N, C-alpha and C positions, 0 to 999 in steps of 0.2 A: 204608360210604358209597361212591359212586361216584366215581372220580377219575381223571385222565390222569397218565401220568409221564414222565419223561425219563430214560433210562439214564445210567449214568455217563459214557460215551463216546460221545456222539450224533454222528451224520454226515448224518442226512437226516430228513426229514419222516416217513418211514415208520416211524422209530424210536419216535415218539409211540404210547404203548400205553394202553389201559385197564385199570386196576386196582381193586381193591376195598382200602379200609381202615376200620379202625375209626373211629366217630365221635368227634371229640375231647371231652375232659372239661375244662371251664374251671376254672381256678383262681380265687383270690380277686379278682384285679384283670382277669379276661379277659372277653371277649365272645364267644358264640359265635352265629355268622351263617349262616343258610342262604342259599348264594349263588344269585340270581336271573338273572344275566348275568356276562358277562367282556368283555374288549375286549383286542385284540391289537396290539402294538407291534413295530418293527422288531428291538428287542432280543430278543423272545421267540423269534423266528424264527432270530436268530443263534445263540441259545443251544441251540436244536433240532438245528440243523444244524453244530454245533460250530466256529462262527465268531466265539465270544465271548472276551473276556480272560480270564474266569473259568471255571476247570474244575470241575465237578461231583463232589462228593465221594461221593456217595449218588442212587440214583434221586429225582428231585425232581418236584414237582408245578410246572407251569408257569404263567407269566402273573403279572403285577404287578398288573393293573387288574380290577376287579370291582365287583359291588354286589349287596346282598341286605337280608335283614331279620333283626334279632336274636332269637333263638330263646331265651336264657336268659344270664344274667349271674352274673359271680362276687359273693359276699357283700360285698366292698369296692368293687364298681363305682358310681360316682356321675353318671358322663357319658351312659350308656345304659340303656334299659329294654327289656323284650321288646315286639317289634311296631315299633321303630325301623327306618328305612331308612338304611343306611348303605354309604359305600364306605371302603376301606382307603387309608393313606398308603403311598406308594412306601417310602419308608424308615421304618421302624419305631420309631427312635429319634431322629429328628431333628425336634425340635418346632417350634425357630425359631433364628433367630440364625445363628452361626457353624456350620458342620456339625461333627458329632463325627468323630474319626479313624477311629471303626470304625460304619460306617452299614448296617445289616441291611436287606437288599433282599428283597422278596417274587419269588418265581420263580427266584432264585439269589441267595445261597444259602439262604435260608429257602424253604419250600414256599410255592407261590402261590395263584392263586384258581380254577383249574380243577378244582375239586372241589364236591361238593354242601354241604359245610360247612366253615368256615373259623373258626379261633380264634384271637384275638390280645389282646395286651394293650388294655385300652379307650383309651391313648393313640395307639393305632395306627388309630383308626377316626375318621370324619368323617361327620356327619349329610348325606344325601343333599338336594339342592336341592327344596323342594316341586314346582317346575316341571317337573322331568325324569323320564322313566321310568328303569327300571333299567337299560336298554341304553344309554341317553343319559349317564346318571350314571356308569356304567362305563368311560368313556371319559376322565375328568377325572384320574385320579392322575398318570400319567405324562405322555402328551401334553400335555393341558391345563395343567398345572403346568409343563412345560417351556416353552409358547408365553409363558404369563405372564411367567415370570421373563425370557425371552428379549426381551420389549417393555418392562418393567417394572424390571429390574435395572438400575443404573448410572443413566444418564440417561433417564429414562422417556418413552416415546413420547407425544407431546402433539397437540392439534389443530393441523392444517397439516403435519404431518409425513409422509415418505413411506418406506413399508416395503417392502422387498423380499423375498417370500417364495419360497426356491428349492423348487421340486415343490410337489405338490398332496395330499400325505399327511397324516396326523393333526395333528402339530405344527404346519404350514404353515397348514390350513384353519383351527384354532383362532385361530392368530394373525392370519390374516385378518380372523376375525369380532371378535375384540377389537380391533384396531387400528381397524377401521372404526368401533366402538362409541367409540374414544377421539378420533375426529375426524380419523383420518389417512387418507392415499392409500394404497392398496395396489396393487402390481405383483408377478404372480405369473410363475413360469417353468414349462414344462412341455414334454413332447416330444409332446402331445397338442393339438389345437386344439379337441377337443371338452371336454377337461378344463377348457381355459383359458374357454371358453365357460360352462361350470358354475360355475367362480370367479366370473366377471362378474358371473352372477346372485346370487352370494353377497355382492357388493359390490364385487371388485376392480375397478380403474378401467382397467388394461391387464394383457395377458400377452404373453409372448414365449415363442415354439417355439424352443427351443434346438437343434432339428433345423433348422429353417429358417434359423435366425440363429446358427451355431456360434460366432460372436463376440458372444454374446448380452450381454456387459458393454457392450458399445458401443450396443446397443439401449437397454439400460436408462439409460445416459447421454444418448441422443437423447430418450427420453422424458422426462426429468428437464432438458431445455434444458442438458446438460453439467453440473448442478449435483451431479448424484449422490443419494443416498438417506440419508435419517437412520438408518435402521435395517436390518441384515440378518438374517434367519432362516436362518442358514447349516447347512442339513442334509447338503450333500454332504462337508464336511472337506476334508482337503489336496487333494482333487481338483478342488476348485471354489474354493478359498479365495483364490487370487491374484485371481481374477477378481471374486470379492466385494471385495477390498481396492481394486479399481479402481473398483467401483460405489459404495463409501460416499462420502458427502460430508464437507464441513469439519465437524469435530467430531461426526461421527456415529459409530456402533457397528456392529461385526459379532459378532452373538450366536452363537458356535460351539456346534453341537447335535449333529451327526451325522457318519456315516462313509459316507453313501449312495453317493458317488461313488468309492469307494475310499481305500486308504492310502497311496497313490505321489502324489506331486506336489512342487512348490516354491513356497512362498509367502513372497516377501520382504515383511518388515513395514515396510520404509521408505516405502511408500505410505502408511500409517497415520500415520506420524512427521510427514510434510510436509504432512498435512491435520488435524493434531491429532484425530485419529480413535483409537478404541480397539477392542479385541477382549476378549470376555467369554467364558470357558467357562461353559456353562450345563449342571449335571447335575441335571436335574430342579428339586427344591426341596425345602423344608420342609413340615410340616404347615400352618405359618403362611401358607405360600404358597398351598397348595391352599385354605386357608379365603378368602384374598383373592380367588382365582380365583371361588369360588363367589359371593362377595358380588357381583363384577362380571356373573357371568352371570344372577344373578336381578334386578339393577338394570335391566339392559339387555336381558332376556328373549332370551338368546342359547340358540340349540338346537345341540348339537354335529353336526356333519355326519357321518353312518353312511352308508356306501356300501350295505352289507350286513348283515344279523341273520341269523345262521345256527344250527341247533339244536346244543345241547352234544353231541349224539351223531355229529355230522359235524365235530368240531374239526380233524381232518386237511385237510378241505376248506377250512377256515378259514385254515389255515397255509398251504396252497397258494396259496390267492387271495392273501393278504399276499406271499408268494414272487414271484407273478407281476406285482404293480406295477398290475394292471388295477383300480384301484379309486381313489376320491377320498375323503379324509377317513379314516374309521375302519371296521374289520371289528369287529363285536359278535357274542358267543355267546349263545343265549337258553336258560337251562336250564329 
């Protein structure tokens, strides 16, 4: 079968290489899936360019997200049958509840979804929502689940709340759609007025260009009449965290998700203490969280935001687009 591989010590996008591997043979509890689509995350690019905290021990198939159809199942499988449309879970052994100490993740350390066939335990798959295409469904496991937990973990976002989404990438656009469906007001930040306008068309009430407004936290406070927001989808990390602390309102929460603004900075948590606010570290989520997300998507008829669909044979181009930041929402690959 055709696959892509990342070498043991990758440094650049050009290190992504095409390879051939034998088609997997499912064991008694395994499900063999012909992949039809994959989707990229910031994590995938970080691994490929050697900027991730995990070091590869062997050549590894990249990407955690994908979608396909079941080809065959093991003799003991009860959850799926040939022909079913499925997506993999990000963590392969976290069903629900408290996360286990060892969480096997697709794309590193486990082989990922950028392959013609993927074989995983039946507990590591979830049925595709009937309303979504393969490309749309492929965006759900990482970014979708992360956004869902960012909004709903702890004190869930409710009607009348205000949510601040930093940036217009996959997690933020999922959070925008889900928060709007929950009856919340959404403010987005971006360096692009064009992206802000696109976000408005998806339901954002306001946008803040952080190049036009370098002190963007002050603009967020102005837009909320000084009250602040109830939830911050914090994709920047330590580079933006201090500003997010200022943006969050009384009793609100900061959902810490990414490191897009770098790993340097100084965030004093006292701002949270005096507002009875909280910070939550969001590490994607369990299969149960993914299943809750799917229910919300079906009930509210949400369509994931995909900027471009790129052919499987042009995977390097997809990674280059991910690195450029010149997209809104998600980048998908069609097999």
